[in-house]
FIFIKOL-51556 format. One record per residue (C-alpha): residue in three letters; x, y, z. Coordinates in steps of 0.25 Angstrom, whole numbers, padded with zeros to 4 digits, always signed. Layout:
<rs>
AlaXYZ ...
</rs>
This chain:
<rs>
Met+0000+0000+0000 Arg+0005+0014-0003 Val+0002+0027+0003 Asp-0002+0038-0007 Val+0003+0052-0004 Asn-0002+0064-0012 Pro+0007+0077-0011 Glu-0005+0086-0014 Thr-0012+0081-0001 Val+0001+0080+0008 Gly+0008+0092+0014 Arg+0021+0097+0008 Arg+0029+0093+0020 Glu+0023+0079+0021 Phe+0025+0076+0006 Tyr+0039+0082+0006 Ala+0042+0072+0018 Leu+0036+0061+0010 Leu+0044+0063-0002 Asn+0057+0065+0006 Ser+0054+0051+0012 Val+0052+0043-0001 Val+0062+0051-0010 Val+0074+0044-0003 Pro+0086+0044-0001 Arg+0089+0058-0006 Pro+0104+0062-0008 Ile+0108+0076-0001 Ala+0113+0088-0008 Trp+0121+0095+0003 Val+0121+0108-0004 Ser+0131+0119+0000 Ser+0129+0133-0006 Arg+0132+0148-0003 Ser+0123+0159-0001 Ala+0124+0172-0008 Asp+0129+0178+0005 Gly+0140+0167+0006 Val+0133+0158+0016 Leu+0136+0143+0014 Asn+0124+0134+0015 Leu+0124+0119+0015 Ala+0111+0111+0015 Pro+0106+0097+0011 His+0096+0095+0000 Ser+0091+0081-0002 Phe+0083+0083-0015 Phe+0096+0081-0023 Thr+0101+0074-0036 Val+0109+0075-0049 Ala+0101+0084-0059 Ser+0110+0082-0071 Val+0121+0073-0076 Gln+0127+0083-0087 Pro+0128+0094-0083 Pro+0130+0088-0069 Met+0119+0094-0060 Val+0113+0091-0046 Gln+0101+0096-0040 Phe+0095+0098-0026 Thr+0082+0104-0022 Ser+0079+0115-0012 Val+0066+0112-0004 Gly+0062+0127-0002 Arg+0072+0138-0003 Lys+0084+0134+0005 Asp+0098+0141+0006 Ser+0104+0131-0004 Leu+0094+0136-0015 Asn+0096+0150-0011 Asn+0111+0149-0011 Val+0112+0141-0024 Glu+0103+0151-0031 Ala+0112+0163-0026 Thr+0125+0157-0029 Gly+0123+0146-0040 Glu+0132+0136-0033 Phe+0131+0124-0023 Val+0138+0112-0019 Val+0131+0098-0016 Asn+0139+0092-0005 Phe+0137+0077-0003 Ala+0130+0073+0009 Ala+0137+0062+0015 Glu+0134+0053+0027 His+0145+0058+0036 Leu+0139+0072+0034 Tyr+0125+0068+0039 Glu+0123+0077+0050 Gln+0129+0089+0043 Val+0120+0087+0031 Asn+0108+0087+0040 Ala+0112+0099+0048 Ser+0114+0107+0035 Gly+0099+0106+0033 Thr+0096+0114+0045 Asn+0089+0127+0041 Phe+0100+0137+0044 Pro+0098+0151+0041 Ala+0104+0155+0027 Glu+0115+0163+0034 Val+0120+0150+0041 Ser+0130+0141+0034 Glu+0128+0126+0036 Phe+0142+0124+0033 Glu+0145+0131+0046 Ala+0133+0126+0054 Ile+0135+0111+0051 Gly+0150+0112+0051 Val+0154+0107+0037 Thr+0166+0112+0030 Thr+0166+0120+0017 Glu+0175+0116+0006 Pro+0177+0124-0007 Ser+0170+0119-0019 Arg+0178+0118-0033 Thr+0168+0125-0042 Val+0158+0133-0034 Ala+0159+0143-0022 Val+0150+0135-0013 Pro+0159+0126-0004 Arg+0156+0111-0002 Val+0156+0103+0011 Ala+0170+0098+0014 Glu+0164+0086+0021 Ser+0156+0081+0010 Pro+0162+0071+0000 Val+0156+0077-0012 Ala+0153+0091-0017 Ile+0145+0094-0030 Glu+0148+0108-0034 Cys+0136+0115-0042 Thr+0132+0127-0048 Leu+0117+0130-0049 His+0111+0126-0062 Thr+0096+0129-0059 Thr+0085+0129-0049 Leu+0071+0124-0051 Glu+0060+0127-0042 Leu+0050+0115-0040 Gly+0039+0118-0030 Asp+0045+0122-0017 Cys+0058+0117-0021 Thr+0070+0121-0029 Leu+0079+0112-0037 Val+0093+0117-0038 Ile+0101+0111-0049 Gly+0116+0113-0049 Gln+0127+0110-0060 Val+0138+0102-0054 Arg+0151+0109-0056 His+0161+0100-0047 Ile+0160+0088-0038 Ala+0170+0086-0027 Ile+0171+0072-0021 Asp+0179+0067-0009 Ala+0189+0056-0014 Ala+0186+0048-0002 Val+0172+0044-0007 Leu+0177+0040-0021 Asp+0179+0026-0026 Asp+0187+0024-0039 Gly+0183+0039-0042 His+0168+0037-0039 Pro+0160+0042-0027 Asp+0157+0030-0018 Val+0143+0031-0011 Arg+0148+0023+0001 Arg+0159+0033+0003 Leu+0150+0045+0000 Arg+0140+0040+0010 Pro+0128+0049+0005 Leu+0117+0054+0014 Ala+0103+0054+0009 Arg+0090+0060+0014 Leu+0077+0052+0017 Gly+0064+0056+0023 Lys+0061+0063+0036 Asp+0074+0065+0043 Glu+0081+0053+0037 Trp+0094+0052+0030 Ser+0101+0040+0024 Thr+0115+0036+0021 Ile+0121+0026+0011 Gly+0116+0011+0013 Glu+0118-0001+0004 Val+0124+0003-0009 Arg+0119-0006-0021 Ser+0125-0006-0035 Ile+0117-0010-0047 Ser+0119-0007-0062 Arg+0108-0001-0071 Ile+0103-0012-0081 Arg+0105-0008-0095 Tyr+0093-0012-0104 Ser+0102-0021-0113 Asp+0105-0029-0100 Trp+0091-0029-0095 Pro+0088-0044-0098 Gly+0093-0052-0086 His+0098-0041-0078 Phe+0085-0038-0070 Thr+0074-0047-0066 Pro+0061-0040-0060 Pro+0058-0045-0046 Gly+0048-0057-0046 Asp+0052-0062-0060 
</rs>
């Protein structure tokens, strides 16, 4: 038996919580930005993904008008820092609704590190930094999609295996529903089946 839920008859807050509980796990863009007045901001955004392969772009969503969005629109730059398991408490703390004049870097005690291609610094403790310039923003309802063109990626050599990032070394954090987070569990590898190889490579359950 299924329970049917109509977003038009459920309150915004309740349906938002429901969506967050079923669209899981969600990777986290730990976005560093700088205001027009020079104040550094750092905030987690769990509506985050790759937006384009060529040119390389990533996107995150600002639910409402947050400091990250204001800063990116003002300066045209931001950095997506990798939210790793060992930074769990810092990532969560950076989501506190500090006033715009307060820098989360200072408030939560993480270290700035100069970026290579943008003026916004990256988080020194994070194993990966994706440096971006603003490509476009798109308003959807009460949210704004922020799409950035990737200008540079800096990766800690310690998380590489034969030149490629190893997810077991990266130890990514992800958001779930409620106040729940997840870390890396069992990792499975399986190759996509080409149509020419389909016969004999997949048997539907029950056959």
